[in-house]
C-alpha positions in Angstrom: 102.6 -45.3 -19.4 101.2 -48.1 -17.4 100.7 -47.4 -13.7 100.1 -50.3 -11.3 99.3 -49.9 -7.6 98.9 -52.5 -4.9 97.3 -51.8 -1.5 96.5 -53.6 1.7 94.1 -51.6 3.8 91.2 -52.2 6.1 91.2 -56.0 5.7 91.2 -55.8 1.8 93.8 -56.2 -0.9 93.6 -54.3 -4.1 95.3 -54.0 -7.5 94.7 -50.9 -9.6 96.0 -50.5 -13.2 95.7 -47.4 -15.4 97.2 -46.5 -18.8 99.0 -48.5 -21.4 102.5 -49.8 -21.8 103.3 -47.6 -24.7 105.8 -49.0 -27.1 105.2 -52.5 -25.9 101.9 -54.1 -26.8 103.1 -57.4 -25.3 103.7 -55.9 -21.9 100.3 -54.2 -22.0 98.5 -57.4 -23.0 100.5 -59.4 -20.4 99.4 -57.0 -17.6 95.8 -57.2 -18.7 96.0 -61.0 -18.8 97.4 -61.1 -15.3 94.6 -58.8 -13.9 92.0 -61.1 -15.6 93.7 -64.2 -14.1 93.6 -62.6 -10.7 89.9 -61.8 -11.0 89.1 -65.2 -12.3 91.1 -67.0 -9.6 89.3 -65.1 -6.9 85.9 -65.9 -8.5 86.6 -69.6 -8.8 87.9 -69.8 -5.2 84.8 -68.1 -3.8 86.7 -65.1 -2.5 84.8 -62.0 -1.3 85.9 -59.9 -4.3 84.9 -57.5 -6.9 86.6 -56.4 -10.1 86.3 -53.7 -12.9 88.4 -54.4 -15.9 88.1 -52.2 -19.0 90.4 -51.0 -21.7 93.1 -48.8 -20.2 92.0 -49.2 -16.6 91.1 -51.8 -14.1 90.8 -52.7 -10.4 90.5 -55.9 -8.5 89.7 -55.9 -4.7 89.3 -58.8 -2.3 89.1 -59.7 1.3 92.6 -60.0 2.8 93.0 -63.8 3.4 96.2 -65.8 3.5 95.3 -67.6 0.3 94.4 -64.4 -1.6 97.5 -62.7 -0.4 99.7 -65.6 -1.7 98.1 -65.5 -5.1 98.3 -61.7 -5.3 102.0 -62.0 -4.5 102.5 -64.3 -7.5 100.7 -61.8 -9.7 102.8 -59.0 -8.4 106.0 -60.9 -9.2 104.8 -61.6 -12.8 103.8 -58.0 -13.3 107.3 -56.8 -12.1 109.0 -59.2 -14.5 106.8 -58.1 -17.4 108.4 -54.6 -17.3 111.9 -55.9 -17.5 112.7 -55.9 -21.3 
């Protein structure tokens, strides 16, 4: 089972993912791709951020700014749609 958590706390936004979307490699790959997209976008936009992305687990954390929050919202929408098969 893939568990995804979002958090806004202490001036930071974070995305944590653990597990695998068993039975659906496409959903698992899609979730991983979106986490990598988020980490890359934050890096390219000079956001104060850090990420740890590995097989079966990952976390992306950044300073809570309006721009980062809007992009994270888009990632959240895509992750929610990925689970609707």
